[in-house]
N, C-alpha and C positions, 0 to 999 in steps of 0.2 A: 684528384682519381688517378689509379695510377695500374700499374700492371706487377703482378708478383713474382717470383718463379724460386727456386730452388732442388738441391740436393741432397741430404741425409746419409751417411753412412750408418747401417741398422745393425753393421755386424766386427766394426771395425774403427780404426780411422785412419783409411785407405786414402791418398791426395785427390782431391778433386779436381779433375780436369776444365781449368781456365776458361782456356776456347769451347768448352763444351757450356756449363755454367752462361757464355759472353752468347755462345748462340740461342742458349733457351732466353736470357732477356733481351734481346735482339729481337725475335719471333716479335715481342709486344710489343716492337716502337709506340708504336698508333695509340699505345693503352697510355704511354709519356713520353711526349717527342719532347723534352723541355731537357732533362736530366738523365742520365746511367751509374749506376754505383752495381757492385760488387762486393761484397765480405767473402774471405774464406781460408780457414782454416784448418785442420787435418779433422776430415770425416764431415766437415761440415761447408756447403758452398749459398748465399743468399743471394739474389738480384732483386734491383729492381728496378722499375724505369717510372719517371714522375714526370706525373701531369702538375705542374705548380698552382695553388689553389691558397692555402693559405700559409703564415710564416718562409715568406716569397724565396730570404736571404740565409733560411740556417738551416729549412727542415728538409735536409740531403739525407735521403735513404739507398744503403741498410746505417740505421741509427743504434745509438748502446749508451749503455748505463754511463756512471761515472766511473767504473773503474775497467768497463772495455769487457766486464763476465755475459754481459747481456744484449743481444742483436735484437730488431727487428727489421721486417719490411710489411707494409703496410697500403691495404687499398681501402679507401673510404673518407668518412669521415664521421668523428665523434665531437657529435654538434651538444655536449656537454663536458667538452674539455677546460673550458674555462670555469667553472664548477668543480672541477676534479682537483685541480693545480694547487689552489691555497690546501688542501685535505692531507694532500701525498705531501706536499712542504712541513708542512707541522707535525708529519712522520719522519723528518730530517732528510728526504730525499731532495737533491739541486738539481735544476731546471737548466739546462744553457741554451734553449730554444724557446718560441711561439709557440710550435706546432702542438696540434696535437697525439702525433706519432710519439713523442716521446713519455707523455701521459700513459700511453700504454706499457714503458716498459717500466715504468715505477707502480702502478699500478699492479704486475707480476709481481714484484719485486715484494709489493706489499701484501697483496692479498692470495698471490697464486691462479692458479683457475679460474677460482671465484673472480677474479678481473669483471669476465665479461657479464656478470649482474649489474655492472655500474656502471656500463660503457652506453647511453644513449643514441643511436648513428647508425650509418651501415655499413660494413666491415668486412675487409676480410686478412688473417694477418697471420702471419708466421715468426715465433719467438723462440730465438737460442741461447739456453742455462746453461752456457760452460760449465760452473758448478752443481748444477744440477746437472748435468749429463742428458737435457732432456730438449727436444723439439716438441710445440705447441703450435695447434692449428686453430683456428677459430674463426667463426663465421657468424652474422649478425641475423635478429631474429626471423625476418621475414626475406633472406636471401638475396636482399638485392645484389650485393657482392658476389662472384662465383669465388668456390674455389676448388680447383682437381690435382688430383694425388694418384698412387702407382709405386705399386712397390715390386722391384723388379722382380728377375727371376735369381739376378746376384747379391741382390741383401739394397742396393740402392732405390729411395724410398726420394722420390720426385712432388712435386708441386709447382701449381704453376695457374694464373690466375683463366689463362684459355687453355686448352686442348693441345692448342697445339705449340705451346711453349714445350710439354709431355714429351708431342710428335719431336721435336728439334733433337730433344738428349741424342733420338737415335738406337736407344734399346727398351724403348716401347712395341709391342708385339701391335701391329693391328689387325688381329684377330676382333674380329666383329661377334660382336654377344646375341643370341637371336634371341634373344628374352629382351633387350633393347630394340631390337628390330619392331618384333611385336608390339612393346609400348607406342615407340613411334607408329603404327599404321593406325593406332587405332585414337592415342590424342594426338598425332600432328605433334610429339618430339619424347624425349630421353627423360623420364621420370626421375628424379634425385632416390634413392645416391648412387644411380644405376647411371653409365656412362655408355657410349655407344659400340666402346673397347671392352674384352674383357679382363682387363691388365687395369685399368682403369677406372677409376669414382669423383663422387664429386661429392664433397662432404657437406651433410646435408644443413638446411638453414637450423640456427637456434640449438648446432653442435660443437663442440671442438674435440682434436685429437689432442691425445698425448702420448707422444713418442720415446722409448728409452731404450740406448743400448745393450743390443744382445738380446734385445726384453724380445718377444713375439707382438707383431703389429695388432691394437688392441678393436673395439668398435668405436665408434662417434658415439660421446656422453653428453646426451643435451641438458640443456639449463637454461631452457626457459617454452612453459605452452600456453596457450591462449585459452580460458576455460567459456566458453558460455553460457555462464549462469543466466543468464534473464531475471535478476532479481532487481531489479533496479527501479524503485518503485517515486522515479521522475514524473510527472503530467510532462504534457504537451510545449507547456512552456519555458518550466524551469528546465529540461531537454535540449531545447532551442538555446536558447543563455548559454548554457553547459556546454555545446556542441559550438559555440560560437569562438567559446575563452578556450575551446582546444586547439581548436583552427589556427586561434592566434597566433597562439603559442608555438605550436609543431612549424608555423613560417617561421616566424622571427627566429627560431634557432636555425632553419635550412639557409637566415637573408647574410651570415656572416661567411665575410669571401674578403678576398684583396683584388682583386678581379672581376669584371664587368659577369652581371650577373641579369640573369631574367628569367621569361617563364614559356613554354610552349599555352597555344591557346586554338586548341581545336575550334570550339564553338559550344563544344559539348559540354555539361553540367559541374563535373568536373575540374576542370584546368580552367572553364567560366570564375569556378569558385574560390579556386586560389589564388590568383590575379584581381579578383575583387577583394579579398581580404591583403593582399600583397600590395596593392594601391592605396589604403587605407597605414600600413606602417611603412611605407616608403617615401620620404622626401621628393625624391627623383620621378619621375614618370620612370613605368613599367615599359621594360624592353620584352613585348612581344613578340611571339613569331607564328605563322600558321603556314599550313598548305593548302593550295587551295587544287580543284579538277577541272580538268572541262569538261565532264561528262556531269552534268546537273545532279545526276541522278547519286555521286557521293561524294557534293561539296557541302562545306560544311563553313565556306571562308566568308558567306555574308552573317551567318549570328557571332562567328570569332568578331566581324568586325563591330557588330552590335556593343560589345564587350568592351572592344578597345576605343570604343568614341566615348562610351561614357566614363570610365576611366584615365580617357585622355594619356594614354601608353605610349610609348614609340611603337609601330606596330610597324611590324615584317612579315610581308605576304608574296610567297612562294609559286606560281604555275605551275602544275605538276603535269605533264599532257597524263591523257588516261592511260595508253598505252604503253606504260614506263616499266617497262618489261625486260630490259637491258640488264639489270641487276641478279637476274637467275643466279649466273655466276661467281659474281663478290659474293652474294649471299652466303653460297654454300661452303667458299673459302673464307667467312668472315666468321660462320657460328660456328664452325671446326666437327661439326656432328649431325646428323638429317635435320630438319627444322621444318616445320611446317605452314607457321600462321605467315599467310600474305600480305598481309597488314606492317609487315616488317620492310615493304616499301616506301611506302609512304612514312613510317620509322625512320628507315635510312635517310630519306630527303627532308624530312624534317630536323632533325640534326645538324646535314650540313647546312639550312639555311643560317638556325641559329650560331653555329659554331662562325659563322662569318661575321657577329655582331657581338654574340656572349661567349663565357667558358663554363658559365655556367645556366644551369638553366633547369625550372620547378615543373615539375610536371603535376596532372592531374590519376597520375596510378594509382589503382590501389581501389579506389574510390566504390565501384562497382562491385568487387567485394563484399567491401566493408558494412556499405549501406545497402546493402541489397537490391543493386540498379539493373542485372542482367535479366531481359525476357523471356529468360529458362526458368531464371528464378519462379516464377509468375507460374510459367508451363509444371512446374514443378509441385508446386501447392496445388495449383488444380488436379492433377493427376493424384495426387496424394489424400484429399478429400473420395477420390471414387474409390481409391485404397482401402483405408480406412471404412467404406461402407462393402466394401467383399471381400472377404477371406483372401489368400492369397492359394490355399489347393483347389477353390473355384473361376479363381482371375485367371491363374496360369493356362489351363487348357482353351478355357473359352477366347481370352483375348489372345493367347498363342496360336490359334487359329486362325481367326482376325487376323492377327498380325502375317500371316502367310499367303493367307487368298486374297486382302485388298491390294491393289494395285501402287506402287510408287506411285503418284502423279503427281509430279514436279510440276507439270503443263497448267493443271489445275486452278482454281481458287485456293487459297489460307485453307480455308473453314474446311475442303474438298481430300485437304491432305491428312490423311490418319492412319498413315501403314506408323509412321513410328509413335503415335501416339496406342497403336492398340502394341505393340512388339512391347513399348514400356508399363504401358497395365499388366502383361503376363505376367512380371519382375517385382522384385521387391523394391523397398527404397531406394538404395543404395544402386541395386545393381541397375534401375530404372533411369537412377541420372545417370551412369555411367554410361549407359545405351546411349540418352540424350546427348551426351556431351562426344562422344564415339565419333571420327572422320570416315572410318569403313567400321562398321559394325559388326557384331563377330558372325553373321552368315557369309558379311561380303569379305570379312578376312579370310572364314574357310575355306571359300572359293577362288580366292586370291595365291594363298601359300599351299604348294607342293607337299605333296606326302613325304619327300627330301626335309623339307624344312620345319615342318610341322613335329617330324621325331628328333630333330634337333632341338623346340621345344619343351619336350620333355613335358609335354601336359601345363606348360607353366599359359595363364593368361593375363593378360593385362590387367585385366578386373582386379588379380592381388593386389595392385597400387593401392585401389578406391577401400577395399576391403578394408585394411592395414591403417588405414586413417580411421576409418570410420571406428574402428575398434577404440580409438584412443580420444574419442573425440567427447566423450564423455555429458552427452547431450542425448536426448531423441524427439526434440522440437526440429519436425522439419526442417526448417530455413535452416535455423544453423546449422543443421548439421551437414549440410551440401555446403554452407559459408565454409566452415572449418577446411573440409576436404578441399574446395578452391585453395583456401589459403596454401596449404599444403603442397598443392600442386598446381593449379593452372598458373595461379598469381607467379610462381616461382621459377616453375620451370618453361613457361612461356612470355607472359608479359616481360619476367622479370631479365629473362634469357634476351627475349628481343632488345629491349633500350639496351640494356648496359653493352652488347654489342654493334647494333647501333651507333649511338652515342661514342662511345670510344672510340667506331672508326672513323673520328673527326676529330677527337681529343677535344670534348666533351663533357662537363661533367653534369648528369643528371641526378636531382633531388627530387623524392618526393615523401613530402609532407602527409600524405591521406596514408602512409603504411608508417607513421609515428608509432612505437609499441608501444608509447601508451595509450593511444586515442585507440587505436585497436584491441585493447584492455579493456576499457571504459566503454567503446559502442558493447562490446560482448556480454555486458551487464545490464543491456535494454532489452527490453521486449521485442522481440522481431515482428511486431505492428505499428512499431515507429521507422521499421524500413519498408515494409510492404504494407500498406495500408488500399484496402476499396484497387486492389488492382494494379495504383500508381507506387513502383520500383524508390527508395532513396528518397519514401517520404520526407524523414526528419530533413534533410539535408537541405531538399527542396521547400519546404517553411521555414528552414534559417535561413537561406539565400534570399527569400523574395524581396525582404527590403531593398536588398546590393543587386537584382540581375533582372532580367527581364522576362517575361513571361514565357517571352518564345524562344525564351534559351532552357526555361527550365523545363519546358508543359509540353515539347514538341516531339517527334516517334526521332528515338533513339535510332541512326544512323553507322554510328560505327567507322572504325577508321581501317574503310577495305577499299577491296580494287575488280574492275570487268572481270573474273577468270574467266565465267560462263564466255563471255563473246570474245575475249584470247584466243580460247582454247578452238572454234568454232571458227578463227579469220588468222589474224596474224602471228598465230602460235597453230596453226593447224598443223605442218609439217614438222615441228619440230617435238611435239606430244607424238609423233605416229614414230620417230627416229628414236625418240628416248625413250618410251616405254613398250617399244618391239627392236628395239635397234638390239646389238651384241651383248651387253655391258648389264642387262637386267638375267638376260635367257642366260648369261657366261655364268651368274649365281646359282641355277637352280634352283633358286628357292621362289618364285613366281610361275605362276600356270599365263601359261600363253594366250590361247584362248579365251580366258576370263578378261587379260588386256584388250586384247583383241574385242572382245562386248563392250569394255569403257567408253576403248573408243567409237568407235562406229554408233551405240545408242548415244553419245553425247552431240556427235558431230552431225547426228539426221534431228536432233532434236526431241530424241525421245522420251531423254531422260536425260537430269542436269546433275553432272556428275564432276562440275568442274574441283569440286575439294577434296576429292579421292586424286582426280589428277592429277593436281598441283599435291599432293605429297608420294603419290609416287616417280613426279617429275624431281624434285626437292631429293630423293633418293636417290634420282638418278644421275645430279648432277655432284651430288656427296660423292659417287662412287666413280665419278670423271673428275673433281678436283680436290680431293681428300683421299681417298683410296687409294689411286693412281699415281700422286705423286710420289717420288721419295723425300724430299722435304713438305715440309707444310709450307701452303703457299702463303 
């Protein structure tokens, strides 16, 4: 796992300033503390920070082909590289290392842009081909590894694993994109391909970008997508056997390492399944790492212990105090963009713990999206049944009125909190799902933003992120449609972003076997009844794991990796919230209505409403303004 960065002159062959490239590279030192390397030639500069995992002796980067005409910087792992080496050797290519990085160079020479079709793994790389006068960028299918880029006013093209490397160049304008702010307050993240700054972009997952000198910057080219055909005729028993086989294959591929390797073990179904399969494939006890919380309402460590004892893992548990909110500024510096998933706090801590014992950790991320594990999926299917019974022309006025009139009873038992359901029922399927996952829903954003900011948006609504993906989903199955949307949005921009930055902050490589693209493709062929049945999410995964995991782990209520925000904001963080939300920094933007900010703080303080998620989102935006926007150089 590494950090990559670079500069490409799109207008000529101007000299690249080595000091600037070095500064960009060193801004990502945390991603690769083992080694650093630069390659410069007229009009091109490539930088790399290395975390050594495979081929420790000869895998240094930037890496080149036999005659030095093709150079690459690469972040990630190509898990099938050992299969590709003999094929490329048969085509006449000579290997000088045992690294997966060199496979990329020769695959490009053999197959050009289509080399990415042959790679199985997580990756972001930039490749320079002097003979073709071409710079080629690529990102893996599920967006596990990040890649930012920007075209500056002077024609210099910048790229990097993190936005901070582009900021370190000094030429990137820090003009905030209002549409990115709208997406952030709706979703808690800035969705691909947008970045928080107007000049910058993220290369979308499963896309490549080809640049040639003196040609206009083109659009990213998609090379893969998942299609929910739902037409696989396997019965339950056959599906379980096939799933277990595919899990073993995916996990076996991810056990290749020349450094200590282990796994996260939260006590949830996904990470427990990964550990159970790992234990069956490993000759030695698996290293497992868990975080426990002092607050029992958030503590899953007892379930993690059950799995650790069953498989006699070398288990490491770290107790985190429930009031672990000192990371707010650290996270703002780490993510470079506004980012509002509060589970970044325990994720940061579990990565910190894991790095004391291993350099590579397997995780269970991606299981909820592919197997149908989120509670919101079940609720969405229930709403879909009601939508199917009544036409939208009737639902919109009736349920719209109920949604406006019904109080938001955060204090009441869940069965009486119907406001969100009524609001969702007044919308179509995609709009209803967007409404259900939004942090600040449309009526709240209307009140939060000033007239000045709304004018800057020019009518843009973050809902367009979902409609764009829904149009490409090629399915009208209610569950498959929202799974597809989540695979393109929440998984990439929230989950993968969270894990990448938190792990790389500690120079830890995280591998996600449940995000193997071949596993994802196969799961998309299964009817939705294999994923949610009888109200039970992850039906197939749980049934497959019954012989391998305790029932208490498989069939307990889902807790999630969360922190007690509501209590923090009424207790130890009360003053900080007031200072951030009602202070000068937010006010100076001219974007936020002060009277609504005061209402949010007041109603949360007195317990009338639970605005914890909204307040955290605003708090982290203020932290971004303070830590990233206010600095002359990146944190």
